[in-house]
C-alpha positions as CSV (number, residue, x, y, z in Angstrom):
1,X,-0.1,0.0,0.0
2,X,1.3,3.4,-1.0
3,X,1.7,6.0,1.5
4,X,-0.8,8.8,1.1
5,X,0.6,12.0,0.0
6,X,0.5,14.7,2.5
7,X,-1.3,17.9,1.5
8,X,0.6,21.1,2.0
9,X,-0.8,23.4,4.7
10,X,-3.2,26.1,3.5
11,X,-0.8,29.0,4.5
12,X,2.0,27.5,2.5
13,X,-0.2,27.3,-0.5
14,X,-1.2,30.8,-0.1
15,X,2.2,32.0,0.3
16,X,3.2,30.1,-2.9
17,X,0.4,31.6,-4.8
18,X,1.2,35.1,-3.6
19,X,5.0,34.6,-4.4
20,X,4.1,33.5,-7.9
21,X,1.8,36.5,-8.3
22,X,4.4,38.9,-7.3
23,X,7.0,37.2,-9.7
24,X,4.7,37.7,-12.5
25,X,3.6,41.1,-11.8
26,X,7.2,42.2,-11.3
27,X,8.1,40.8,-14.6
28,X,5.4,42.7,-16.4
29,X,6.2,45.9,-14.5
30,X,10.0,45.4,-15.7
31,X,8.8,44.9,-19.3
32,X,6.4,47.8,-19.4
33,X,9.4,50.0,-18.0
34,X,11.8,49.1,-20.9
35,X,11.5,51.6,-23.7
36,X,13.9,49.5,-25.9
37,X,11.4,46.8,-26.1
38,X,9.1,49.2,-28.1
39,X,9.4,49.7,-31.9
40,X,11.3,53.2,-32.0
41,X,14.0,54.6,-29.7
42,X,11.7,57.5,-29.3
43,X,8.7,55.5,-28.5
44,X,9.7,55.5,-24.8
45,X,9.1,59.1,-24.4
46,X,6.0,59.2,-26.8
47,X,4.4,56.3,-24.9
48,X,5.3,57.2,-21.5
49,X,1.8,57.9,-20.4
50,X,0.7,54.7,-21.8
51,X,3.3,52.9,-19.9
52,X,2.3,54.6,-16.6
53,X,-1.4,53.7,-17.3
54,X,-0.3,50.0,-17.9
55,X,1.8,50.0,-14.7
56,X,-1.0,51.7,-12.8
57,X,-3.6,49.0,-14.0
58,X,-1.1,46.1,-13.3
59,X,-0.7,47.5,-9.7
60,X,-4.6,47.7,-9.2
61,X,-4.9,44.0,-10.6
62,X,-2.1,42.8,-8.1
63,X,-3.6,44.4,-5.2
64,X,-7.1,43.3,-6.0
65,X,-5.8,39.7,-6.4
66,X,-4.0,40.0,-3.1
67,X,-7.1,41.3,-1.4
68,X,-9.2,38.3,-3.0
69,X,-6.6,35.8,-1.8
70,X,-6.4,37.2,1.6
71,X,-10.3,37.4,1.9
72,X,-10.7,33.8,0.7
73,X,-7.9,32.3,2.6
74,X,-8.2,34.2,5.8
75,X,-10.7,36.9,6.3
76,X,-13.8,34.9,5.3
77,X,-12.9,31.7,7.4
78,X,-12.3,34.0,10.4
79,X,-15.7,35.6,10.1
80,X,-17.1,32.1,9.7
81,X,-15.5,31.1,12.9
82,X,-16.8,34.1,14.7
83,X,-20.4,33.6,13.5
84,X,-20.1,29.9,14.7
85,X,-19.0,31.1,18.2
86,X,-21.6,33.6,18.3
87,X,-24.3,31.1,17.4
88,X,-23.1,28.8,20.1
89,X,-23.1,31.5,22.5
90,X,-26.9,32.1,21.7
91,X,-27.6,28.5,22.3
92,X,-27.8,27.3,18.6
93,X,-26.2,23.9,18.9
94,X,-24.4,22.7,15.7
95,X,-21.1,21.9,14.1
96,X,-18.6,24.3,12.7
97,X,-18.6,24.7,8.9
98,X,-17.0,21.8,7.2
99,X,-14.8,24.3,5.4
100,X,-13.2,25.2,8.7
101,X,-12.6,22.0,10.1
102,X,-11.3,20.5,7.0
103,X,-8.5,23.3,6.9
104,X,-4.9,22.1,7.7
105,X,-3.7,25.4,9.0
106,X,-3.9,27.4,12.3
107,X,-7.4,28.3,11.4
108,X,-8.4,24.6,11.1
109,X,-6.9,23.8,14.3
110,X,-8.5,26.8,16.3
111,X,-11.8,25.7,14.9
112,X,-11.2,22.1,16.0
113,X,-10.0,23.1,19.5
114,X,-13.0,25.7,19.8
115,X,-15.5,22.9,18.9
116,X,-13.9,20.6,21.4
117,X,-14.0,23.2,24.0
118,X,-17.7,24.0,23.4
119,X,-18.5,20.4,23.5
120,X,-16.7,19.9,26.9
121,X,-18.5,22.9,28.3
122,X,-21.9,21.8,27.0
123,X,-21.4,18.4,28.8
124,X,-20.3,19.9,31.9
125,X,-23.3,22.4,31.8
126,X,-25.6,19.3,31.4
127,X,-23.9,17.5,34.2
128,X,-24.2,20.4,36.6
129,X,-27.9,21.0,35.7
130,X,-28.6,17.4,36.5
131,X,-26.8,17.6,39.7
132,X,-28.7,20.7,40.6
133,X,-32.0,19.1,40.0
134,X,-31.4,15.6,41.0
135,X,-30.7,14.0,44.4
136,X,-27.1,12.6,44.3
137,X,-27.9,9.5,46.4
138,X,-31.1,8.2,44.8
139,X,-31.0,9.9,41.5
140,X,-34.6,11.2,41.8
141,X,-35.5,14.7,41.3
142,X,-35.0,17.3,44.3
143,X,-37.0,20.2,45.4
144,X,-35.7,22.5,42.8
145,X,-36.9,20.1,40.0
146,X,-40.2,19.9,41.8
147,X,-40.8,23.5,41.7
148,X,-39.6,23.7,38.2
149,X,-41.8,21.0,36.9
150,X,-44.9,22.2,38.9
151,X,-44.4,25.8,37.4
152,X,-45.6,24.2,34.2
153,X,-47.9,21.4,35.6
154,X,-50.1,23.5,38.0
155,X,-51.2,25.9,35.4
156,X,-51.6,23.2,32.8
157,X,-53.9,21.3,35.3
158,X,-56.1,24.3,35.9
159,X,-56.6,25.0,32.1
160,X,-57.5,21.2,31.5
161,X,-59.8,21.2,34.6
162,X,-58.0,18.0,35.5
163,X,-57.4,16.6,39.1
164,X,-53.9,16.8,40.7
165,X,-52.7,14.3,43.2
166,X,-49.8,14.4,45.7
167,X,-48.3,11.6,47.6
168,X,-46.2,12.1,50.7
169,X,-44.1,9.0,51.4
170,X,-42.3,8.7,54.6
171,X,-40.1,5.8,55.7
172,X,-41.5,4.2,58.9
173,X,-39.2,4.3,61.9
174,X,-36.3,5.0,59.5
175,X,-34.1,6.7,62.4
176,X,-34.2,3.4,64.3
177,X,-33.1,1.7,61.1
178,X,-30.1,3.9,60.7
179,X,-29.1,3.5,64.4
180,X,-29.4,-0.2,64.3
181,X,-28.0,-1.1,61.0
182,X,-25.8,2.0,60.3
183,X,-25.9,4.9,57.6
184,X,-24.6,3.0,54.8
185,X,-27.2,0.4,55.1
186,X,-29.7,3.3,55.4
187,X,-28.6,4.8,52.2
188,X,-28.9,1.4,50.4
189,X,-32.4,1.3,51.9
190,X,-33.4,4.7,50.4
191,X,-31.9,3.7,47.0
192,X,-34.1,0.7,47.0
193,X,-37.1,2.8,47.9
194,X,-36.4,5.1,45.1
195,X,-36.2,2.2,42.7
196,X,-39.8,1.1,43.8
197,X,-41.0,4.6,43.3
198,X,-39.7,4.5,39.7
199,X,-41.3,1.0,39.0
200,X,-44.6,2.3,40.3
201,X,-44.8,5.7,38.7
202,X,-43.6,5.5,35.1
203,X,-45.5,8.2,33.2
204,X,-43.5,11.0,31.8
205,X,-45.9,13.4,33.6
206,X,-45.3,11.7,36.9
207,X,-43.0,13.9,39.3
208,X,-41.0,11.8,41.9
209,X,-38.6,13.6,44.1
210,X,-36.8,13.2,47.4
211,X,-37.7,16.0,49.5
212,X,-34.8,15.1,52.0
213,X,-34.0,12.5,54.6
214,X,-36.5,9.7,54.3
215,X,-39.3,11.7,52.7
216,X,-40.3,11.3,49.2
217,X,-42.9,13.3,47.2
218,X,-44.8,12.0,44.0
219,X,-47.2,14.4,41.9
220,X,-49.5,12.9,39.6
221,X,-51.3,15.0,36.9
222,X,-54.8,14.0,35.7
223,X,-55.0,11.4,38.5
224,X,-58.0,11.3,40.8
225,X,-58.1,10.1,44.3
226,X,-59.2,6.5,43.7
227,X,-56.3,6.1,41.1
228,X,-53.8,7.9,43.3
229,X,-54.9,5.5,46.4
230,X,-54.5,2.5,44.1
231,X,-51.0,3.5,43.1
232,X,-50.0,4.4,46.7
233,X,-51.0,0.9,47.8
234,X,-49.3,-0.8,44.9
235,X,-46.0,1.0,45.9
236,X,-46.4,0.4,49.5
237,X,-47.0,-3.3,49.1
238,X,-44.3,-3.8,46.5
239,X,-41.8,-2.3,49.0
240,X,-43.0,-4.6,51.6
241,X,-42.6,-7.6,49.3
242,X,-39.1,-6.7,48.7
243,X,-38.6,-7.6,52.3
244,X,-35.7,-5.3,53.6
245,X,-35.3,-6.6,57.3
246,X,-36.1,-3.9,59.9
247,X,-35.9,-5.5,63.4
248,X,-36.6,-2.2,65.1
249,X,-39.9,-1.3,63.4
250,X,-43.2,-1.6,65.3
251,X,-45.2,-1.5,61.9
252,X,-43.7,-4.7,60.3
253,X,-40.5,-6.9,60.4
254,X,-39.4,-5.4,57.2
255,X,-39.0,-1.7,55.9
256,X,-42.4,-0.2,55.2
257,X,-43.7,3.3,54.3
258,X,-46.6,5.5,55.2
259,X,-48.2,7.3,52.4
260,X,-50.3,10.6,52.5
261,X,-52.4,11.2,49.6
262,X,-54.0,14.6,48.7
263,X,-56.1,15.2,45.6
264,X,-57.0,18.7,44.5
265,X,-60.4,18.7,42.7
266,X,-60.5,20.0,39.1
267,X,-60.4,23.9,39.2
268,X,-59.2,24.1,42.8
269,X,-56.5,26.9,43.0
270,X,-53.8,25.4,44.7
271,X,-49.8,26.2,44.9
272,X,-46.8,24.0,45.6
273,X,-46.7,24.7,49.3
274,X,-50.3,24.1,49.9
275,X,-50.4,20.9,47.8
276,X,-47.3,19.5,49.9
277,X,-49.0,20.6,53.2
278,X,-52.2,18.8,52.4
279,X,-50.3,15.6,51.7
280,X,-48.3,16.0,54.7
281,X,-51.5,16.5,56.7
282,X,-52.7,13.1,55.4
283,X,-49.4,11.5,56.2
284,X,-50.0,12.4,59.8
285,X,-53.2,10.5,59.9
286,X,-51.2,7.5,58.7
287,X,-48.8,7.7,61.5
288,X,-51.8,8.0,64.0
289,X,-53.2,4.8,62.6
290,X,-49.9,3.0,63.3
291,X,-48.1,3.4,60.0
292,X,-47.5,1.3,57.0
293,X,-50.7,2.4,55.5
294,X,-52.3,4.8,53.0
295,X,-54.6,7.6,53.8
296,X,-56.2,9.9,51.2
297,X,-58.2,13.2,51.3
298,X,-59.9,15.5,48.8
299,X,-58.3,19.0,48.8
300,X,-60.9,21.7,48.2
301,X,-61.2,25.3,48.9
302,X,-63.0,24.6,52.2
303,X,-60.0,22.3,53.3
304,X,-57.5,25.1,52.5
305,X,-59.4,27.5,54.5
306,X,-59.8,25.3,57.5
307,X,-56.1,24.5,57.4
308,X,-55.3,28.3,57.0
309,X,-53.3,27.6,53.8
310,X,-53.2,30.2,50.9
311,X,-55.2,29.7,48.0
312,X,-53.8,30.6,44.5
């Protein structure tokens, strides 16, 4: 196999073209300036204006060709590179022009380096955004993601006149579990509970977050109280079937959860804090009943007023 012939760098090709242009133009200038090349000895004096005009014309042509070469070889690519960087800054994702990346000079190298730098920054920004919106232990969303998603979900639920359900999930006697089995085991327990939540609530519109500690919150769009209670019981029994031992629990010999369910009727004006407070209120009823159960309630304007919660 014959080795591939290496292509000369762009700047060397430009310098070669420019040197050839200077050589040709210099030769023509010298030829124009020689009066003995004309037909008569006095022709040099007679045709002096003509020779000056030809020299001026040749000079203009050389300057124009030089400017055209510079524009094609350097000015235009630099403008393309600046436009590409500006587009990336404005959020228009895309690759740099092929003509830039394919160059084998400093401009091509710079284009390639800028592309790699932007790709790295984009990946880092996505990673940072994911870290700021997700709980590092369980991988579920956090409070910030909840507020971000509900800023869209609550107005949409009102416009569609659809019910909105919230499930507050609390691990029963989790402090006793941590004290007895240790914090690493407690972290593994929370991860397992997060996996059960993912398996239960699979719709793209389902919002599943970890509020902190052993508390989780699930927000379900267009789900009434009966369906929310069915899902809550499915999640609770699924976790109990996993059978994570919990010797210090008075609710069961395995890890269990209590789930408070609150459903806002269609058209009920409610904000994030009120929704969480209503689900938390139902959760307290679970604890009063002995834990390891689900309690549901309807959230209406009267309930919000009785609980001194603000209405949107």
